[in-house]
N, C-alpha and C positions, 0 to 999 in steps of 0.2 A: 706673496703679496703684491698687489698691484700699486702704482703710483698715482696720486692724485693728478688730474690733468692740469697743465701749466699753460696758461694763456700767452700770446705772444709778448705782451708788455712785460710779464714776469720773467720770460725766458731771456729777454734782452736786458734785464735790469742788472744781473750778476754775470760777470765774464770770469772764466777760468783760465789758469796757465799751467803748463806742466814743466817738468824738469828740463825737457828738450827745447823749451821756449815757445811751444805752440799755445796760441791764444783761441779760446772757443767759447761761444755762448752756452747757456743752459742745453740748448737743443743739441749741439754738436759735440759737447764735451762727454767724456765717457760717464754713464750713469752708475749709481750705487749698485754694487754687485758686479760690475764689469771689471775683470782682472786688470785692464789697462788703467783703471782709475788709481789703484794703489801702486801698480809696477811703474807707471810713468809719473807718479807724484803730484797728480792733479789736485789743485786747490784754488778757491776764490782769490781773485786779484784784490789785494788790500784797497779799501777806499781812497786812501791818500795816494797811492800809485796810479789809480784811475783818474784822479784829478790832475796829476802832473803830466801824464801821458795818455793821449786819446786813444785808447786801445779799441780795437774792432775784432769781432769774430772773423778769423781768417778764412773760414768755411764760407761764411755768407759773402764776403766780400770777393774772394778769388774762387771759390769751389774747391780749393784744396789747401792743406795746412801750409803756413809759412813758419820755418824755424829759425831761431836766433843762431843756430849753429852753422847755417848756410852763410857763406860770405857773399853769395850773388843775390839771395833772397832773404830778407829779414824783416821783422815786424816794424811797420811804419811808425815814425816818431819815436822809437825807442831811444832814451838818453844814452849819449856815447860817454863811456869811461875810459880814458887813458890810463892804463894799468901799467905802472913802471917798477921793474924789479930786475935785478941781474941773474936771479936764481930761476931756472926754467921750471922747476917743480912749483915754485910759488906763483909764477905767471900763470901756470896751467891750472892750478887749483882755484886762484882768484877769478880767472876768465870763466871757468866753468861754473862757479857759484854765482857770479854776477849775471851771467847770461840766463841762468835759472830763474833769476828773480826780475826779469824784465830789462836788462841793459844791453846795449850793444857795446863790444869791447874792443879796444884797439891796444896792442901790447908795444912796449919799448923796454929795452934791456940796459940802456946807458943814458946818462944825463943828456948827452949831445942829441941823440936819436929822440929823446922825449921832448926836448926843446924844440926840435924840428916838427915834430908831429903836432905838439900843442899849436904851433904858429899855423900849420897847414890844415889840421882837421878842425881846430878850435871845438874841442870836446866840452861837454856840459860840466865835467868834473874830472880832475886828475887824482888818481890814487898813487901816491908817491912814497916809495920805500926810502928810509933815510940812507942806508948804505949802498952806494952805487960805486962801480969801479973807477969811473973818471971824475967824479964830483960828489961832494956831500948833498944828500938830498935837501938838507936845510938850506944850503946856498942855493941850490936850483930853485927851491921855492921862492926865495928872495928875487932871483933873477926873474922868474915868471912874473912876479907881482911888479917888477920894475919895468917890464916890457909892455908897451901900449897894446899890443896884439893880444897879449895873453893875461893881462892884469885883472880882467873880470872873471877868469876861470876860478871857480873855487878849487883850492888845493887841500887834499887831506893825506897828512903825513901817517905812515904805517911803520911800526918798528918793534922789534922784541927787546930793546936795550934802553930806550929813553926813560921808561917809567922807572928803571933801576938806578938811574942817576939824577932823577928828579928835575928834567928840564922842562921849563914851562912853555910848551909849544902852544898853549891856548892863548898866550898874551900876543896880541896882534903886533905889538912893538917888537917882538923877538925875531920869529921867522915868518909873520905874516900868514901862517897857515890858517885855513879855515876850520879845520877840526883835526883831531889826532886819534887814531886807533892803536891801542896796544896789541900785540900778538902774544899768544895765538888768540884768533878771533874766529868764531862759528860763522859759516856762511851767510845764514840768515840775519845774524847781527851785523855783519859787514855790510850787507845790502841795505837794511833798515838805516844804518849810519849814513850811507850814502845818500839815501832818499831825504833824510833830515836836512842834510847840507843842500840839496837841490831845492827843497821847498824854502829853506831860509834865503837863499840867493835869488828866488824867482820874484 
């Protein structure tokens, strides 16, 4: 069965991304029936993501795909997440999940390195684990909010323990966190929560 012809305006209206971080228009993305479409997890970019970040087809712009997994070449204007956790497995999983959903990710394993990275990189959002080896993540959140260089960066706390002891991290008078994500958390839900925080802070 053939496909109905698609005009240039329709081709450019919808953009797609893959799990590898490749962004393509309808003309350059794998078509239905192409094994790459399912194998690489191609899906339309959500409308709210397109409004927040000005995505472009990487094939139309450069003639070759640009992948988020490359440190030297990455999608333009992808929001930067500072991913803070002292557990390598958690850092890797979150980085992989967030890159798959349109973010650029910088990692930090300690509170000290996270504070330095926040001041230097000025990321669009900080995903901050509560339990760090050198400082409690909640105290680090307060430090970030009190520092003129980092006060405007949204901070999202993430933890497996806080829901169990009923701490009110949503109260801005407590830790001044912009949001809280309980673990375990599925990758898509994690990315969607961060996009919500970015939209709110825009």
